[in-house]
ZATOR-136245 format. One record per residue (C-alpha): residue in three letters; residue number from 1; x, y, z. Coordinates in Angstrom, 2 decimals, decimal comma. Layout:
N
   nudo   pamar         x         y         z
    ALA     NUM         X         Y         Z
...
END
This chain:
122
   nudo   pamar         x         y         z
    GLN       1    109,29    -30,71     44,10
    GLU       2    111,51    -33,76     43,81
    GLN       3    114,17    -34,09     46,55
    LEU       4    116,89    -36,61     47,19
    VAL       5    118,42    -36,84     50,64
    GLU       6    121,47    -39,11     51,24
    SER       7    122,56    -40,67     54,54
    GLY       8    124,79    -43,37     55,87
    GLY       9    128,21    -42,05     55,18
    GLY      10    130,98    -41,98     57,75
    LEU      11    134,45    -42,97     58,68
    VAL      12    135,29    -46,74     58,21
    GLN      13    138,44    -48,80     58,13
    ALA      14    139,73    -50,33     54,91
    GLY      15    138,01    -53,65     54,44
    GLY      16    134,83    -52,46     56,21
    SER      17    131,29    -51,89     55,00
    LEU      18    128,78    -49,12     54,69
    ARG      19    125,34    -48,82     53,38
    LEU      20    124,23    -45,42     51,91
    SER      21    120,50    -44,61     51,71
    CYS      22    118,82    -42,04     49,45
    ALA      23    115,28    -40,87     50,46
    ALA      24    113,39    -39,68     47,47
    SER      25    110,32    -37,40     47,53
    GLY      26    108,18    -36,70     44,60
    ARG      27    105,71    -38,74     42,79
    ALA      28    107,64    -39,11     39,62
    LEU      29    110,78    -40,51     41,08
    SER      30    109,52    -44,05     41,28
    THR      31    109,64    -44,10     37,43
    TYR      32    113,12    -42,63     37,23
    ALA      33    116,39    -44,51     37,06
    MET      34    118,53    -43,72     40,04
    GLY      35    122,35    -43,47     40,24
    TRP      36    125,20    -43,00     42,70
    PHE      37    128,21    -40,76     41,91
    ARG      38    131,07    -39,77     43,95
    GLN      39    133,54    -36,87     43,96
    ALA      40    137,01    -36,94     45,70
    PRO      41    138,78    -33,62     46,36
    GLY      42    140,41    -32,31     43,30
    LYS      43    138,64    -34,88     41,10
    GLU      44    135,65    -34,80     38,78
    ARG      45    132,44    -36,36     39,81
    GLU      46    132,35    -39,93     38,67
    PHE      47    129,76    -42,67     38,06
    VAL      48    129,56    -45,36     40,72
    ALA      49    126,31    -47,35     40,09
    ALA      50    122,87    -46,90     38,65
    VAL      51    119,63    -48,97     38,43
    ASN      52    116,69    -48,76     36,21
    TRP      53    113,21    -47,77     37,50
    SER      54    112,16    -51,35     38,48
    GLY      55    115,41    -52,08     40,22
    LYS      56    116,04    -55,17     38,10
    VAL      57    118,86    -53,81     35,88
    PRO      58    121,95    -52,47     37,65
    TYR      59    125,00    -50,85     36,22
    TYR      60    128,44    -50,46     38,01
    LYS      61    131,66    -48,80     37,57
    ASP      62    134,22    -51,64     36,86
    SER      63    136,18    -51,17     40,04
    VAL      64    133,26    -51,47     42,28
    GLU      65    131,12    -54,10     40,55
    VAL      66    132,19    -57,09     42,77
    ARG      67    132,08    -54,95     46,03
    PHE      68    129,05    -52,54     45,71
    THR      69    125,44    -53,30     45,28
    ILE      70    122,76    -50,84     44,22
    SER      71    119,06    -51,48     45,12
    ARG      72    115,80    -49,63     45,37
    ASP      73    112,54    -49,97     47,21
    ASN      74    109,95    -47,97     45,29
    ALA      75    107,32    -48,59     47,89
    LYS      76    109,43    -46,73     50,36
    ASN      77    110,92    -44,36     47,79
    MET      78    114,43    -45,44     48,87
    VAL      79    117,59    -46,31     47,01
    TYR      80    120,55    -47,95     48,68
    LEU      81    124,26    -48,51     47,94
    GLN      82    125,69    -51,30     49,93
    MET      83    129,47    -50,91     49,92
    ASN      84    131,71    -53,88     51,02
    ASN      85    135,44    -54,29     51,26
    LEU      86    135,98    -50,59     51,19
    LYS      87    139,18    -49,16     50,04
    ALA      88    141,00    -45,85     50,68
    GLU      89    140,37    -44,82     47,04
    ASP      90    136,60    -45,13     47,73
    THR      91    136,95    -42,04     49,90
    ALA      92    134,74    -39,31     48,40
    VAL      93    131,45    -37,40     48,82
    TYR      94    128,77    -39,75     47,48
    TYR      95    125,72    -38,29     45,66
    CYS      96    122,36    -39,82     44,70
    ALA      97    120,77    -38,64     41,54
    ALA      98    117,73    -39,40     39,39
    ALA      99    117,49    -39,53     35,61
    ARG     100    114,77    -40,58     33,17
    PHE     101    117,04    -43,42     31,93
    PRO     102    120,11    -45,08     33,48
    ALA     103    123,29    -43,33     32,50
    LYS     104    126,82    -42,98     33,56
    VAL     105    127,26    -39,42     32,73
    PRO     106    126,31    -36,81     35,44
    ASN     107    124,66    -34,38     32,94
    ASN     108    121,95    -36,97     32,13
    TYR     109    120,62    -36,71     35,79
    GLU     110    117,92    -34,07     36,59
    TYR     111    117,90    -34,30     40,38
    TRP     112    120,74    -34,39     42,90
    GLY     113    120,98    -34,97     46,65
    GLN     114    123,39    -32,93     48,81
    GLY     115    125,84    -35,63     49,15
    THR     116    127,32    -37,80     52,08
    GLN     117    130,90    -38,10     52,95
    VAL     118    132,53    -41,52     53,02
    THR     119    135,99    -41,63     54,40
    VAL     120    137,97    -45,00     54,41
    SER     121    141,10    -45,16     56,51
    SER     122    143,96    -47,36     55,38
END
């Protein structure tokens, strides 16, 4: 059974950095595209970043492209989201997800983690 477990969230001041990690279990996930989504209170879940199975082709939400970096280490079954210059509007629960192909739509993703809270104080 494939599972995703996020970690690394927390409270940070505006302008600070966090690195989120997603530990993936399951033999098939190294061939899946991986994505990060976030959901703020009262808002819909939104795409943040995704990367193809090899880690060589990233995709980003426009507002985070110059501040966030998605990466993966298939040998360790890990996916990361390095977040720099955080802003108050980045506050949300961040979710790791797996899909057969990179996508910006949540419905395309088959597996989801439980989420990790990121709070940015201004």
